[in-house]
Structures are given as C-alpha cells and as structure tokens.
KOLKE-113855 format. One record per atom (N, C-alpha, C, O): residue number from 1; residue in one letter; z, x, y. Coordinates in nm, 3 decimals, padded with zeros to 5 digits. Each point is the difference from the previous one (the first is absolute). Layout:
N
  num  residuo        z        x        y
  NUM        a        Z        X        Y
...
END
This chain:
58
  num  residuo        z        x        y
    1        m   03.407   19.203   18.350
    1        m  -00.129   00.061   00.029
    1        m   00.019   00.150   00.017
    1        m   00.081   00.045   00.081
    2        g  -00.154   00.031  -00.157
    2        g   00.006   00.145   00.008
    2        g  -00.083   00.052   00.117
    2        g  -00.081  -00.074   00.057
    3        t   00.100   00.197  -00.023
    3        t  -00.071   00.056   00.114
    3        t  -00.146   00.029  -00.029
    3        t  -00.079   00.014   00.094
    4        d   00.041  -00.006  -00.220
    4        d  -00.139   00.030  -00.031
    4        d  -00.082  -00.125  -00.034
    4        d  -00.114   00.011  -00.044
    5        e   00.172  -00.129   00.064
    5        e  -00.072  -00.124  -00.026
    5        e  -00.078  -00.043   00.125
    5        e   00.040   00.029   00.112
    6        e  -00.152  -00.097  -00.134
    6        e  -00.078  -00.053   00.111
    6        e   00.074  -00.119   00.061
    6        e   00.064  -00.078  -00.070
    7        l  -00.072   00.067   00.200
    7        l   00.063  -00.110   00.073
    7        l  -00.108  -00.096   00.045
    7        l  -00.094   00.040   00.070
    8        d   00.107  -00.166  -00.109
    8        d  -00.094  -00.102   00.044
    8        d   00.035  -00.036   00.144
    8        d   00.110  -00.047   00.026
    9        l  -00.202   00.067   00.067
    9        l   00.026  -00.022   00.142
    9        l   00.020  -00.147   00.034
    9        l   00.043  -00.032   00.110
   10        d  -00.075  -00.059  -00.203
   10        d   00.021  -00.142   00.023
   10        d   00.137  -00.046  -00.047
   10        d   00.035  -00.117   00.016
   11        t   00.043   00.206  -00.074
   11        t   00.134  -00.034  -00.047
   11        t   00.096   00.001   00.118
   11        t   00.004   00.095   00.077
   12        s   00.073  -00.203  -00.064
   12        s   00.094  -00.007   00.113
   12        s   00.118   00.091  -00.024
   12        s   00.031   00.036  -00.114
   13        f   00.035   00.001   00.222
   13        f   00.119   00.083  -00.011
   13        f   00.107  -00.069  -00.085
   13        f   00.071   00.065  -00.077
   14        f  -00.061  -00.198   00.091
   14        f   00.100  -00.074  -00.075
   14        f  -00.034   00.002  -00.150
   14        f   00.091   00.009  -00.083
   15        d  -00.221  -00.018   00.049
   15        d  -00.041   00.008  -00.141
   15        d   00.026   00.138  -00.058
   15        d   00.014   00.014  -00.121
   16        l  -00.006   00.086   00.206
   16        l   00.033   00.135  -00.045
   16        l   00.149   00.019  -00.021
   16        l   00.045   00.105  -00.045
   17        g   00.033  -00.209   00.078
   17        g   00.143   00.004  -00.021
   17        g   00.082   00.034   00.123
   17        g   00.121   00.017  -00.009
   18        l  -00.187  -00.007   00.124
   18        l   00.073   00.031   00.122
   18        l   00.071  -00.124   00.053
   18        l  -00.057  -00.110   00.000
   19        t   00.179   00.126   00.044
   19        t   00.078  -00.108   00.059
   19        t  -00.008   00.012   00.152
   19        t  -00.056   00.097   00.052
   20        a   00.110  -00.195   00.018
   20        a   00.001   00.004   00.146
   20        a   00.073   00.125   00.050
   20        a  -00.042   00.062   00.097
   21        l   00.151  -00.027  -00.164
   21        l   00.075   00.120   00.040
   21        l  -00.085   00.125  -00.019
   21        l  -00.002   00.087   00.087
   22        r  -00.068  -00.077  -00.199
   22        r  -00.085   00.116  -00.026
   22        r  -00.116   00.008   00.100
   22        r  -00.039   00.109   00.042
   23        l  -00.016  -00.226  -00.004
   23        l  -00.108   00.001   00.099
   23        l   00.051   00.051   00.135
   23        l  -00.071   00.071   00.070
   24        s   00.194  -00.107  -00.035
   24        s   00.060   00.051   00.124
   24        s   00.018   00.151  -00.007
   24        s  -00.026   00.071   00.097
   25        e   00.071  -00.023  -00.212
   25        e   00.016   00.145  -00.018
   25        e  -00.135   00.070   00.004
   25        e  -00.012   00.108   00.058
   26        l  -00.089  -00.168  -00.118
   26        l  -00.135   00.056   00.002
   26        l  -00.052   00.009   00.144
   26        l  -00.058   00.101   00.039
   27        r   00.079  -00.206   00.038
   27        r  -00.043  -00.001   00.140
   27        r   00.065   00.114   00.077
   27        r  -00.067   00.070   00.076
   28        k   00.196  -00.051  -00.095
   28        k   00.071   00.108   00.070
   28        k  -00.052   00.137  -00.040
   28        k  -00.016   00.088   00.085
   29        r  -00.010  -00.069  -00.214
   29        r  -00.054   00.129  -00.047
   29        r  -00.138   00.025   00.058
   29        r  -00.031   00.111   00.043
   30        l  -00.054  -00.216  -00.042
   30        l  -00.134   00.015   00.055
   30        l   00.006   00.033   00.149
   30        l  -00.078   00.082   00.049
   31        e   00.170  -00.145   00.023
   31        e   00.016   00.030   00.143
   31        e   00.035   00.147   00.020
   31        e  -00.056   00.065   00.088
   32        r   00.148  -00.015  -00.169
   32        r   00.040   00.142   00.013
   32        r  -00.116   00.093  -00.036
   32        r  -00.025   00.097   00.071
   33        l  -00.044  -00.127  -00.179
   33        l  -00.110   00.086  -00.045
   33        l  -00.119  -00.002   00.094
   33        l  -00.061   00.103   00.027
   34        l   00.027  -00.222   00.024
   34        l  -00.118  -00.014   00.083
   34        l   00.028   00.020   00.148
   34        l  -00.091   00.027   00.079
   35        g   00.218  -00.039  -00.041
   35        g   00.035   00.017   00.140
   35        g  -00.043  -00.115   00.088
   35        g  -00.020   00.018   00.121
   36        v   00.006  -00.136  -00.179
   36        v  -00.038  -00.119   00.077
   36        v   00.094  -00.114  -00.037
   36        v   00.057  -00.003  -00.109
   37        a  -00.042  -00.090   00.202
   37        a   00.082  -00.118  -00.026
   37        a  -00.081  -00.102  -00.078
   37        a  -00.118  -00.023   00.028
   38        i   00.180  -00.038  -00.127
   38        i  -00.064  -00.104  -00.080
   38        i   00.080  -00.128   00.020
   38        i   00.121  -00.002  -00.017
   39        d  -00.190  -00.104   00.053
   39        d   00.065  -00.129   00.022
   39        d   00.082  -00.039  -00.123
   39        d  -00.046   00.015  -00.113
   40        e   00.165  -00.066   00.136
   40        e   00.090  -00.034  -00.110
   40        e  -00.060  -00.102  -00.096
   40        e   00.034   00.000  -00.119
   41        t  -00.122  -00.085   00.168
   41        t  -00.057  -00.104  -00.086
   41        t  -00.135   00.039  -00.061
   41        t  -00.057  -00.076  -00.077
   42        a   00.006   00.193   00.111
   42        a  -00.135   00.039  -00.043
   42        a  -00.017  -00.001  -00.151
   42        a  -00.100  -00.052  -00.050
   43        l   00.194   00.108  -00.024
   43        l  -00.014   00.005  -00.146
   43        l   00.023  -00.135  -00.065
   43        l  -00.044  -00.023  -00.113
   44        f   00.112  -00.067   00.183
   44        f   00.020  -00.135  -00.054
   44        f  -00.119  -00.089   00.030
   44        f  -00.040  -00.081  -00.083
   45        n  -00.019   00.098   00.202
   45        n  -00.116  -00.079   00.037
   45        n  -00.126   00.046  -00.071
   45        n  -00.092  -00.079  -00.022
   46        q   00.087   00.204  -00.015
   46        q  -00.113   00.060  -00.069
   46        q   00.054   00.069  -00.125
   46        q   00.006   00.123  -00.005
   47        p   00.034  -00.200  -00.098
   47        p   00.072   00.059  -00.113
   47        p  -00.088   00.074  -00.100
   47        p   00.047   00.034  -00.109
   48        r  -00.170  -00.007   00.143
   48        r  -00.089   00.077  -00.088
   48        r  -00.040   00.127   00.072
   48        r   00.000   00.007   00.123
   49        s  -00.034   00.093  -00.201
   49        s  -00.046   00.124   00.062
   49        s  -00.136  -00.025   00.065
   49        s  -00.074  -00.087  -00.045
   50        p   00.042   00.162   00.150
   50        p  -00.129  -00.021   00.069
   50        p  -00.115   00.044  -00.088
   50        p   00.017   00.082  -00.090
   51        p  -00.135  -00.138   00.115
   51        p  -00.119   00.047  -00.075
   51        p  -00.018   00.149   00.021
   51        p   00.038   00.053   00.105
   52        s  -00.092   00.015  -00.201
   52        s  -00.013   00.146   00.009
   52        s  -00.082   00.041   00.122
   52        s   00.024   00.107   00.057
   53        s  -00.120  -00.189  -00.016
   53        s  -00.080   00.034   00.117
   53        s   00.084  -00.004   00.127
   53        s  -00.026   00.076   00.093
   54        a   00.127  -00.164  -00.089
   54        a   00.087  -00.009   00.118
   54        a   00.098   00.116   00.002
   54        a   00.045   00.041   00.107
   55        a  -00.012   00.012  -00.224
   55        a   00.097   00.110  -00.008
   55        a  -00.065   00.135   00.024
   55        a   00.069   00.098   00.029
   56        s  -00.200  -00.090  -00.040
   56        s  -00.070   00.127   00.016
   56        s  -00.039   00.020   00.146
   56        s  -00.054  -00.090   00.063
   57        p   00.081   00.208  -00.010
   57        p  -00.041   00.027   00.137
   57        p  -00.151   00.009   00.015
   57        p  -00.070   00.044  -00.092
   58        g   00.021  -00.086   00.206
   58        g  -00.138   00.020   00.036
   58        g  -00.097  -00.093  -00.056
   58        g  -00.119   00.012   00.028
END
C-alpha cells in the first residue's frame, strides 16, 4: 500500500499485513507520540481503525 492510496477504515490491521509483533511496535510508537499509555491488548481487541468521527476531536 502506497502512502497516497485511500485506506478503508473497515480493513483490519491484520488484513493490512500487520503481525502481532508489528502491532506491539505500533502501540509503543503511538504511546511515545501521544504521551499516553495504551493497553497492550487494545489493538488486538479492536483490530480495526476507529470510525473517523471517533478519531476527530470535538
């Protein structure tokens, strides 16, 4: 998947080719970038990206 392609928000992380190890690395990067703790199982229990309305502030 190239960077200029549209991402279907209903596609699971696993369908995008991410492995359990990559999801753990993603969680750690998100924690550093956002400055918040993310539950270790969060990306496994919710393996799809959130709806755009949930990701948008306000």
